[in-house]
N, C-alpha and C positions, 0 to 999 in steps of 0.2 A: 258508603255503600260497600257491603261485604262482597268480596270476589268469590264466585262459585268455585269450589274446590272438589275434585273427585273424592269419593269415599275412600279410595285406596291411598289417598294422600294423607290420611289421618290415622293415627294409632292412639286409641283411647282418647279421642277428641283433640289430639295435638297434631298440628301440621308438621310433617317430616321434611327434612332437607337432606341432601346427599351427605353433607358434613356430619349430620347426626348419625347416619347409618355408619359412617366411617369411624366415628368415635367409639361406637359400640363394638365394632369388629376389632378394633385395636386391642381390646381387652384380652382376647383369646388367640388372635392369629399369630402372636409371637411364639406360641407353642407348636406351630405347624411349620414344616419345612418350607423354605423359600419357594421351591418349585411349584408347590401346590397351595401356597398361601392364598386365601381368598382376598379379592379386592373388589371394590364397588366400581361398576362401569355403567355408563349411560347407554341405553339401547340405541337411542338417536343422539349422537354426539352433540355437545353444546355448539361446536363450530358449524354444525350442519342445521342448527335451529332447534335443537333439543332443549329440554328444561331440566333444571336441577331440583325442582320441587316435585313432591309426590313420589309414590312407589311404582307407578306404572312405567316409568322411564328408567328404572334401575334394574340391574341384574348383578349376580355374583359370578365372577370369573377368577380363574387362577392367574397368577402373575404373568405367566408366559402367554396365556390366551389374551389377557388384557393388553399386553404390549403389542401383540399381533393386530388386534382390533384397532388400537389407537393409530398404528401406522397406516392401516387401511382407511380409517376415517380422514386422516391428514391427506393421503393421496387423493381421496375422493374430493376433498375440499378444493385442492389445487387443480383438479381436473375440471371443476366447475368454474373456478376463477383462476386466472393466470397467477403464477407465483410472483409477488411484488418484487422479490429480490432479483429475479431474472428479467424484469421488465416485460413489455408487451411484445410477443413474437409477431413480426410482420410477415405477411404473405409474400410469395414470390412476385406476384403482380405489383404489390406496393414497392418492393425493393427495386424492381426494374423501372418503375415510374420515377422513383427518386433518382436513380442513376442517370436516366435520360434527361431529367430536369437539370442535373448538375453538369452535364457535358458542356464544354466550352466556357465554363465559368471558373474563376479563380478567386481564392480568398484574398481579402484586402491586405492581410499581413504579407503574404507571399508576393503579391503584386507590388506593394510599396517597397519591399526588400529588393525586388529585382530592379525596380526603377531607380532607386537610390544607390544600388550596388553596395549594400551594407556588408554583405558577407566578406568580401575581400578586405574591407576596412578593418573589420574585427579581427582578422587573422594577422597578428603582428609577427613579423619575422624575428627569429631568435637565433642566437649563436650558441652552440654546444661546445664546451671546451673540456677535453680530456685532461685530467690533472696529472696523469702519468706521462703521457707523450706530448702534452701541450698542443695537441691537434685541435683545430677549430673547424667546426662544420656548421654551415648555414642551413636553417630550416625555415619553411614558410610560416610555421606556427608551432606552438608547444605540443599540439596533438600529433603533428607529423614527427616531431623529435621523439616523443614517447613511443610511437609505433616503430620507428626505424631503429631506435636503440634498445627496444624491449624494456622500457621503464614505465613507471606509474605516472600518469599525467598529473595526478594530484600533487605528487612530490616535486615534479618539474615546476608546477605553478608556485609551490611554496618557495622554491629556490629563487624564482624570478621575483616574487613579491617580498621576500625576506621574512616570511611568517615563521614562527616557531624557531627562530635563529638557525634555520637550515641554510647552509652554505653550499652543500653539494649532495648529490644523490648517486650512490653506486659508482663513485669515481668520476662523475661528471658534474660540472657546474654550468650555469646558463646565464645569459644576459640578453637583453633586447638588442637588436642590431644597431639602434641609435644611441645606446649607452656604451660606457667603457667599463672594463673590469680587468684587474691585474690578477693573474693566476697565483702569483706569489702571496698575495693577500689572503686568498682562500687557504693556501697551504699553512700560512701562519695561524689562521684561526683554528685549523684542525690540530695543530701542534700545541695549542694552549697559550699563545702569545697574547699581546694586548688587544683589546677590542677596537683600538683605533685603526688597526690594519684590516678591517673587515671589508667585505665586498660592498658594492654600492647598494644603498637602500632604495625604497620606492621614491622618496623625495628627491634623491640624487638623480634617479632616472627621469623623473618628471622635469627637473631643472635642466637636464641635458637635452631633453626633447625640445624644451622651449628655446634653448640657446641655439640648437641646430636650425 
């Protein structure tokens, strides 16, 4: 069954599409300045339910006017339907109801962490040793040491774990409180001596923890 098409949709018996009009216009619009170059626009935008078939939904606009109308069409589309990138905006009543429903409740993760007292267990005490003065300072965790000594916590962790062959950071070396470390061994590593005099590795620390 042939679909009924408006007479304006045909030119010499051929049904027109917006891309057909665009191809014809490309032949001569290159000779026109960009500011006033004609472009094909849909009177009722496709995103608003318009159609690309036929001539009745097409008009010729300059590039600047076409850009302005396109922005207006997109704005109107999102005014009808919420922008999916921003999610659904909740009303103040909805937000208040959710807040009241959550009062007195706690997440399972925080509840389990508080009951098992996991946070103090994960904070391992470390000893910071100044390679120049041989001074030793005890900290509750590597984070506390980094903040107190104005160091990068990532490099402090690398010294403790022995990653990237890092033995010291800005004149400081570190060890866990339960492990042992000779400062002279760190100095020998910095001066290029044998690798046998290196500071303790992760396996040494683990074995020391087990022996303690």
